[in-house]
C-alpha positions as CSV (number, residue, x, y, z in Angstrom):
1,M,2.8,21.7,-7.1
2,I,1.9,23.5,-10.1
3,A,2.8,27.1,-9.1
4,L,-0.3,29.0,-8.0
5,S,-0.7,32.4,-6.4
6,L,-2.0,32.6,-2.6
7,A,-4.7,34.7,-3.9
8,E,-5.5,31.8,-6.5
9,I,-5.2,29.5,-3.4
10,A,-8.0,31.6,-1.3
11,E,-10.2,31.5,-3.7
12,V,-10.0,28.0,-4.6
13,V,-10.6,26.9,-1.0
14,G,-12.8,29.9,0.4
15,G,-10.6,31.1,2.5
16,Q,-9.3,34.6,3.7
17,T,-5.8,35.9,3.3
18,H,-3.9,37.0,6.6
19,D,-1.0,38.8,7.1
20,I,0.0,38.2,3.8
21,P,1.6,41.5,2.3
22,D,1.4,40.5,-1.4
23,P,-0.9,37.6,-2.3
24,S,0.3,37.6,-5.8
25,V,3.2,35.1,-4.1
26,Q,3.2,31.7,-5.7
27,V,3.4,28.5,-3.9
28,T,6.1,26.9,-6.0
29,G,7.4,24.4,-3.4
30,P,6.0,20.9,-2.1
31,V,2.4,21.2,-0.1
32,V,3.3,19.5,3.6
33,R,1.7,18.8,6.6
34,D,5.2,17.9,8.4
35,S,7.2,20.9,9.5
36,R,10.3,19.0,8.8
37,E,9.6,18.4,5.3
38,V,9.2,22.2,4.6
39,Q,11.2,23.7,1.4
40,P,11.5,27.2,0.0
41,G,8.0,28.0,-1.4
42,S,6.2,25.5,0.3
43,L,2.6,25.7,1.3
44,F,2.0,24.3,5.2
45,V,-1.0,22.5,6.1
46,A,-2.0,23.3,9.6
47,F,-4.0,20.3,10.9
48,V,-4.9,20.1,14.7
49,G,-3.9,16.5,16.1
50,E,-4.4,15.1,19.3
51,R,-0.8,15.8,20.5
52,V,0.2,18.3,18.2
53,D,-1.2,21.3,16.8
54,G,0.4,22.5,13.3
55,H,-0.4,26.0,14.1
56,D,2.1,26.1,16.8
57,F,5.0,25.5,13.9
58,G,3.7,28.7,12.1
59,P,6.9,30.8,12.6
60,A,9.0,28.2,12.3
61,V,7.9,26.9,9.2
62,V,8.0,30.3,7.7
63,E,11.4,30.8,8.6
64,A,12.4,27.6,7.0
65,G,11.0,29.0,3.6
66,A,7.2,28.3,3.6
67,V,5.3,31.1,1.9
68,A,2.0,30.8,4.0
69,L,-0.2,28.2,6.0
70,L,-3.1,26.9,5.3
71,A,-4.8,27.0,8.8
72,S,-8.0,27.1,10.6
73,R,-7.0,30.5,12.7
74,P,-4.8,33.4,12.0
75,V,-1.1,33.0,13.7
76,G,0.7,36.0,13.1
77,V,2.5,34.9,9.7
78,P,1.2,34.6,6.0
79,A,-1.5,32.4,6.5
80,I,-4.7,31.4,4.4
81,V,-7.7,30.8,6.8
82,V,-10.3,28.3,6.0
83,D,-13.2,26.9,8.1
84,D,-12.2,23.1,7.7
85,V,-8.6,22.6,6.5
86,Q,-9.1,18.9,5.4
87,S,-11.8,20.1,3.0
88,A,-9.7,22.8,2.0
89,L,-6.8,20.5,1.1
90,G,-9.3,18.4,-0.9
91,A,-10.8,21.2,-2.8
92,L,-7.3,22.3,-3.6
93,A,-6.0,19.2,-4.7
94,R,-9.3,19.2,-7.2
95,H,-8.4,22.5,-8.5
96,V,-4.9,21.0,-9.3
97,V,-6.0,17.7,-10.6
98,R,-8.3,19.5,-13.2
99,R,-5.4,21.7,-14.6
100,L,-2.9,18.8,-14.8
101,G,-3.6,17.3,-17.8
102,A,-2.4,13.9,-16.5
103,T,-4.0,10.8,-16.7
104,L,-5.2,9.6,-13.2
105,V,-4.9,5.9,-12.2
106,A,-6.7,5.0,-8.9
107,L,-6.5,1.5,-7.3
108,T,-8.0,-0.4,-4.3
109,G,-8.6,-3.6,-2.9
110,S,-8.3,-5.6,0.4
111,A,-4.7,-6.7,0.0
112,G,-1.9,-5.8,-2.0
113,K,-2.7,-2.3,-3.0
114,T,0.6,-0.7,-1.9
115,S,2.8,-3.4,-3.7
116,T,0.7,-3.0,-6.9
117,K,0.8,1.1,-6.9
118,D,4.8,0.8,-6.6
119,L,4.4,-1.7,-9.6
120,I,2.3,0.4,-11.9
121,A,4.4,3.4,-10.7
122,Q,7.7,1.7,-12.0
123,V,6.2,0.3,-15.2
124,L,4.7,4.1,-16.0
125,A,7.6,5.7,-15.2
126,R,9.4,4.2,-18.5
127,K,7.0,5.5,-20.9
128,A,6.6,9.2,-18.9
129,P,7.1,11.3,-15.7
130,T,4.7,9.6,-13.2
131,V,4.0,10.6,-9.4
132,F,2.4,8.0,-6.9
133,T,1.2,7.6,-3.3
134,P,4.5,7.3,-1.1
135,G,3.7,4.2,1.0
136,S,0.4,3.6,1.6
137,L,-0.8,7.3,2.6
138,N,-4.1,6.5,1.0
139,N,-6.8,8.4,2.9
140,E,-8.5,11.8,2.9
141,I,-5.0,13.5,4.0
142,G,-2.3,11.5,2.2
143,L,-4.3,11.3,-1.4
144,P,-4.4,15.1,-2.2
145,L,-1.2,15.8,-0.9
146,T,0.2,13.2,-3.3
147,A,-1.9,14.6,-5.8
148,L,-0.6,18.2,-4.9
149,S,3.0,16.6,-5.5
150,A,2.7,16.6,-9.3
151,T,3.8,19.1,-11.5
152,E,3.3,20.6,-15.2
153,E,5.4,17.5,-16.7
154,T,3.5,14.8,-14.9
155,R,2.0,12.4,-17.2
156,F,0.6,10.0,-15.2
157,L,-0.8,10.0,-11.4
158,V,-1.1,6.8,-9.6
159,L,-3.3,7.0,-6.5
160,E,-3.9,4.4,-3.8
161,M,-7.3,4.5,-2.4
162,G,-8.2,3.1,0.8
163,A,-11.5,2.8,3.0
164,R,-13.1,2.1,6.2
165,G,-16.7,2.3,5.5
166,I,-19.2,3.0,2.4
167,G,-18.8,6.1,1.0
168,H,-15.0,6.4,1.9
169,I,-13.5,5.7,-1.7
170,R,-16.3,7.6,-3.2
171,Y,-15.5,10.5,-1.3
172,L,-11.7,10.1,-2.4
173,T,-12.7,9.9,-5.9
174,E,-14.3,13.3,-5.9
175,L,-11.3,15.1,-4.8
176,T,-9.1,13.3,-7.4
177,P,-11.5,11.7,-10.2
178,P,-9.5,9.2,-12.0
179,Q,-9.8,8.1,-15.6
180,I,-8.5,4.6,-15.2
181,G,-10.0,2.4,-11.7
182,L,-8.5,-0.6,-10.7
183,V,-9.9,-3.1,-8.3
184,L,-7.3,-5.8,-7.1
185,N,-9.7,-8.1,-4.7
186,V,-12.4,-8.3,-2.1
187,G,-11.0,-10.1,1.0
188,T,-11.4,-9.7,4.8
189,A,-9.0,-6.8,5.8
190,H,-10.9,-4.6,7.9
191,I,-14.4,-7.1,7.9
192,G,-14.8,-6.1,11.3
193,E,-15.6,-3.0,10.3
194,F,-17.6,-3.2,7.2
195,G,-19.5,-6.3,8.5
196,G,-19.3,-8.5,5.6
197,R,-17.4,-9.3,2.5
198,E,-20.1,-8.1,0.7
199,Q,-20.3,-4.6,2.4
200,I,-16.5,-4.5,1.4
201,A,-17.5,-5.5,-2.3
202,Q,-20.0,-2.3,-2.1
203,A,-17.3,0.0,-0.9
204,K,-14.6,-0.9,-3.2
205,G,-16.8,-0.9,-6.2
206,E,-17.5,3.1,-5.8
207,L,-14.3,3.2,-7.4
208,V,-15.8,1.9,-10.7
209,E,-19.2,3.8,-10.1
210,A,-17.0,6.9,-10.4
211,L,-15.4,6.3,-13.7
212,P,-15.9,8.4,-17.1
213,S,-17.9,6.3,-19.8
214,V,-16.2,4.3,-22.2
215,E,-17.0,7.4,-24.7
216,D,-15.1,9.6,-22.6
217,G,-12.0,7.4,-21.8
218,G,-13.4,5.5,-18.8
219,V,-11.5,2.4,-17.9
220,A,-12.1,-0.2,-15.1
221,V,-9.5,-2.6,-14.7
222,L,-11.0,-5.9,-12.8
223,N,-9.9,-9.1,-11.5
224,A,-11.2,-11.9,-13.3
225,D,-10.2,-14.4,-10.6
226,D,-12.5,-12.8,-7.8
227,P,-16.0,-13.1,-8.3
228,L,-17.0,-10.2,-6.2
229,V,-14.4,-8.0,-8.2
230,R,-15.7,-9.3,-11.8
231,A,-19.4,-8.5,-10.8
232,M,-18.4,-4.9,-10.5
233,A,-18.6,-4.7,-14.0
234,S,-22.0,-4.1,-14.0
235,R,-21.3,-0.9,-12.1
236,T,-19.6,1.2,-14.1
237,K,-20.1,3.0,-17.6
238,A,-16.3,2.3,-18.6
239,K,-14.6,0.2,-20.8
240,V,-13.8,-3.0,-18.7
241,I,-10.8,-4.8,-19.0
242,L,-10.3,-8.3,-17.0
243,F,-6.7,-9.3,-15.6
244,G,-6.0,-12.9,-14.0
245,E,-5.1,-16.2,-14.5
246,S,-8.6,-17.0,-16.1
247,G,-8.8,-17.8,-19.8
248,E,-11.3,-15.1,-20.0
249,A,-9.0,-12.4,-18.8
250,D,-7.6,-9.9,-21.2
251,V,-4.5,-9.7,-19.5
252,R,-3.5,-13.0,-17.8
253,A,-0.3,-15.2,-16.5
254,E,0.3,-18.8,-18.0
255,N,2.8,-21.2,-16.8
256,V,3.2,-19.7,-13.3
257,R,6.1,-20.8,-11.0
258,L,8.4,-19.9,-8.5
259,T,12.1,-20.0,-8.8
260,D,14.3,-21.8,-6.5
261,S,14.7,-18.0,-4.6
262,G,10.8,-18.0,-4.2
263,Q,10.7,-15.6,-7.0
264,P,7.3,-15.8,-9.5
265,A,7.8,-16.1,-13.0
266,F,5.1,-16.4,-16.1
267,S,4.2,-15.9,-19.5
268,L,2.4,-12.2,-19.7
269,H,-0.4,-12.2,-22.2
270,T,-1.8,-9.1,-23.4
271,P,-3.8,-8.4,-26.4
272,S,-0.9,-6.9,-27.9
273,G,1.5,-9.8,-27.6
274,C,3.1,-11.9,-25.2
275,S,6.3,-11.5,-23.2
276,E,8.2,-13.6,-20.3
277,V,8.7,-12.2,-16.6
278,T,10.7,-13.1,-13.9
279,M,10.3,-10.9,-10.7
280,R,12.9,-9.7,-8.4
281,L,9.8,-9.8,-5.5
282,Y,9.1,-12.5,-3.5
283,G,5.9,-15.0,-3.6
284,E,3.4,-16.0,-6.1
285,H,0.8,-13.6,-4.9
286,H,2.6,-10.9,-6.8
287,V,1.6,-12.6,-10.2
288,S,-1.8,-11.1,-9.6
289,N,-0.3,-7.7,-8.5
290,A,1.9,-7.7,-11.7
291,L,-1.1,-8.7,-13.8
292,A,-2.9,-5.6,-12.7
293,A,0.0,-3.3,-13.7
294,A,0.3,-4.9,-16.9
295,A,-3.4,-4.3,-17.7
296,V,-3.2,-0.7,-16.6
297,A,0.2,-0.1,-18.7
298,H,-1.2,-1.8,-21.9
299,E,-4.5,0.6,-21.7
300,L,-1.9,3.2,-21.8
301,G,0.0,2.0,-24.8
302,M,3.0,0.1,-23.7
303,S,3.8,-3.1,-25.5
304,A,3.9,-6.7,-23.7
305,D,7.8,-6.6,-24.1
306,E,8.0,-3.0,-22.3
307,I,5.8,-4.4,-19.8
308,A,7.4,-7.6,-19.1
309,T,11.0,-5.6,-19.0
310,A,9.7,-3.0,-16.5
311,L,7.9,-5.9,-14.2
312,S,10.8,-8.1,-14.1
313,E,13.3,-5.0,-13.2
314,A,11.1,-3.6,-10.5
315,G,11.5,-3.9,-6.9
316,S,9.6,-2.9,-3.6
317,L,9.3,0.7,-3.0
318,S,7.9,0.4,0.2
319,R,9.4,-0.6,3.6
320,W,8.7,-3.8,5.6
321,R,6.8,-5.7,3.0
322,M,8.6,-8.7,2.2
323,E,11.8,-6.9,2.7
324,V,14.4,-9.8,2.1
325,T,17.8,-9.2,3.7
326,E,20.5,-12.1,4.0
327,R,22.3,-11.7,6.8
328,P,26.7,-12.9,6.8
329,D,25.7,-15.7,8.9
330,G,23.6,-17.2,6.0
331,V,20.5,-16.4,8.0
332,T,17.7,-14.7,5.5
333,I,15.0,-12.4,7.4
334,V,11.8,-11.7,5.6
335,N,10.4,-8.2,7.1
336,D,6.7,-8.4,6.0
337,A,5.6,-6.4,9.3
338,Y,3.9,-3.4,7.7
339,N,0.5,-5.2,7.9
340,A,-1.3,-8.3,7.9
341,N,-5.1,-9.7,7.1
342,P,-5.7,-13.4,6.1
343,E,-5.3,-12.9,2.5
344,S,-1.8,-11.5,3.1
345,M,-0.8,-13.6,5.6
346,R,-1.4,-16.8,3.7
347,A,0.5,-15.5,0.8
348,A,3.2,-14.7,2.8
349,L,3.4,-18.2,4.7
350,R,3.3,-19.8,1.0
351,A,6.2,-17.5,-0.2
352,L,8.0,-18.7,2.8
353,A,7.6,-22.1,2.0
354,A,8.8,-21.6,-1.4
355,M,11.7,-19.8,-0.1
356,G,12.5,-22.2,2.5
357,K,13.0,-25.5,0.3
358,G,15.7,-27.5,2.2
359,R,16.0,-25.1,4.8
360,R,14.6,-24.6,8.1
361,T,11.8,-21.9,8.3
362,W,10.3,-19.9,11.0
363,A,7.1,-18.0,10.7
364,V,7.0,-15.1,13.8
365,L,3.4,-14.2,13.5
366,G,1.2,-11.7,15.7
367,K,-2.3,-10.5,15.6
368,M,-4.3,-9.5,12.5
369,A,-6.5,-6.5,13.6
370,E,-9.8,-5.6,12.3
371,L,-11.6,-8.9,11.8
372,G,-14.2,-8.7,14.3
373,D,-16.3,-12.1,14.6
374,E,-13.9,-13.7,12.6
375,A,-10.8,-13.4,14.8
376,L,-10.9,-16.4,15.9
377,A,-11.6,-18.6,13.2
378,E,-9.1,-16.8,10.9
379,H,-6.4,-16.8,13.2
380,D,-6.8,-20.4,14.1
381,A,-6.8,-21.0,10.0
382,V,-3.3,-19.2,9.6
383,G,-1.6,-21.4,12.3
384,R,-3.4,-24.5,10.6
385,L,-1.7,-23.4,7.4
386,A,1.6,-22.6,8.8
387,V,1.7,-26.7,9.8
388,R,0.3,-27.9,6.2
389,L,2.9,-25.9,4.6
390,N,5.5,-27.5,6.8
391,V,6.9,-24.2,8.2
392,G,9.4,-25.5,10.5
393,K,9.1,-23.3,13.8
394,L,5.9,-21.2,14.3
395,V,6.6,-18.3,17.0
396,A,3.1,-16.7,17.9
397,V,3.8,-12.9,19.5
398,G,1.5,-11.2,21.7
399,G,-2.0,-11.9,23.7
400,R,-5.2,-13.7,22.8
401,E,-4.9,-13.7,18.9
402,A,-1.5,-15.0,19.3
403,S,-2.8,-17.9,21.4
404,W,-5.1,-18.6,18.4
405,L,-2.6,-19.0,16.4
406,Q,-0.9,-21.4,18.0
407,L,-4.0,-23.2,19.1
408,G,-4.6,-23.9,15.2
409,A,-1.2,-25.2,14.8
410,Y,-1.4,-27.3,17.6
411,N,-5.0,-28.8,16.5
412,E,-3.3,-29.3,13.0
413,G,-0.5,-31.6,14.5
414,S,1.9,-29.0,15.6
415,W,3.4,-30.5,19.1
416,G,6.1,-30.2,21.2
417,E,8.8,-27.3,20.1
418,E,7.3,-26.6,16.5
419,S,5.3,-24.1,17.7
420,V,5.6,-21.5,20.7
421,H,3.5,-18.4,21.9
422,V,5.6,-15.7,23.7
423,S,4.6,-12.5,25.1
424,D,5.9,-9.8,23.3
425,A,8.5,-8.6,20.8
426,Q,11.8,-9.0,23.0
427,A,10.7,-12.4,24.0
428,A,10.6,-13.4,20.3
429,V,14.0,-11.8,19.4
430,D,15.6,-13.4,22.7
431,L,14.2,-17.1,21.7
432,L,15.5,-16.5,17.7
433,R,18.6,-15.2,19.0
434,S,19.7,-18.3,20.9
435,E,17.8,-20.8,18.3
436,L,18.7,-19.5,14.7
437,R,21.6,-21.2,12.9
438,P,22.8,-20.7,9.4
439,G,20.5,-21.4,6.4
440,D,17.4,-20.5,8.3
441,V,14.5,-18.4,6.7
442,V,12.2,-16.2,9.1
443,L,9.3,-14.7,8.2
444,V,8.1,-11.9,10.2
445,K,4.5,-10.6,9.9
446,A,1.5,-8.9,11.8
447,S,-0.7,-5.9,11.8
448,R,0.6,-2.6,11.8
449,S,-0.5,-2.0,15.3
450,V,2.0,-4.7,16.5
451,G,4.6,-3.5,15.8
452,L,6.7,-6.7,14.8
453,E,9.0,-4.8,12.3
454,S,11.3,-4.3,15.4
455,V,11.5,-8.1,15.8
456,A,12.9,-8.0,11.8
457,Q,15.2,-5.1,12.6
458,A,16.8,-6.7,15.7
459,L,17.5,-9.9,14.1
460,V,19.0,-8.2,10.8
461,E,21.3,-6.0,13.2
462,A,22.2,-9.3,15.5
463,G,23.6,-10.4,12.3
464,T,26.3,-8.1,12.1
465,E,26.5,-6.6,16.0
466,G,25.6,-9.4,17.8
467,E,23.6,-9.4,20.9
468,V,20.7,-6.6,20.1
469,A,17.6,-5.7,21.9
470,V,14.2,-4.3,20.6
471,R,14.2,-0.4,20.5
């Protein structure tokens, strides 16, 4: 974080200092909420959780080097005490962002946020120091913590914004006001909470509503291939840039194809020129993510050649998102188990089909959460798609939703041993361990709550260590 004194922080957050001998002492280290991340000069944010109360770590974090706590009660060590720790954290982030002078890029969407954020960060880092959301810490706690990790040298701050209801993104933009706002897509993730795609579009569009006007440098980057996103142009006073495969897109892809290994390649067209891209990531869905990143980079002054080179060299920075491991015995494991919704599930299955040409393919799939009344139809559709893509083996893992996946496959014509329903992750590992053979490609994907990353991890380890159980 940029150096601030404890007295200044207390004034910004409306707090009272307790047990602080010298309020002029500065916070020079990171602002953290995990006691294991404390470094000399840190400010420790003491949240009260369901199982852990951060205040209990007060003496330990000060001994580890924290100069003070941001807390809701005195704890006998240096602390800035506030009524609401979360609100105070947001106020501190807003203050720091205003002082930074960095260009703040915010993005949202139903699918692909984290992968796109990682691409944007890797591209912009070629131009200037860049700070970005780690993983998918995109809520009212993770977002300000990311903003507070910026320093005086930071020129680009790339923040992922998630939403589970109307007003969530509006609140996040108030904490960290963006100059550039990117909306990727409007899908069915969390549709059970929102009530419909129109409501999701309403929530995601709060990002472009928060942007400065075109005269003040605001830029809305919108997906030309998604009608609900494209319609958001009417909700902003910012400059509008379209990306996509549409001929009307300002930044677009032509001649899109997949390499034999399932990696996307395309011709990148920008207003400043054209260049060829061959990505290291897997799956055609990354083309849209790459175009979104390219549109942001173009607006920030990068040439088509610079952008294409950066996209071609960019890798996956976040775990369990199309994470590909080649085992010594020739089996390929694709761990995409961080999360799942209908759009990302379809994209992953298409990537599996492309990667598995001439090889036997396995789709180990589990529940897609938060789909509400659409759950049965969406799981059934994914099971059917697996059959249409000629996936060799479908392993549906879990309870009711997994049975719907298998039912969809069965109704599409997958009989016999082409699809199977197993009760849990260990059963899936046992089945695969006994039946995998060299050359097979295995996709593992489900919502985060299912925990199927344990299947992928066990299979990777089994390739080198023999019998391995899910831990």
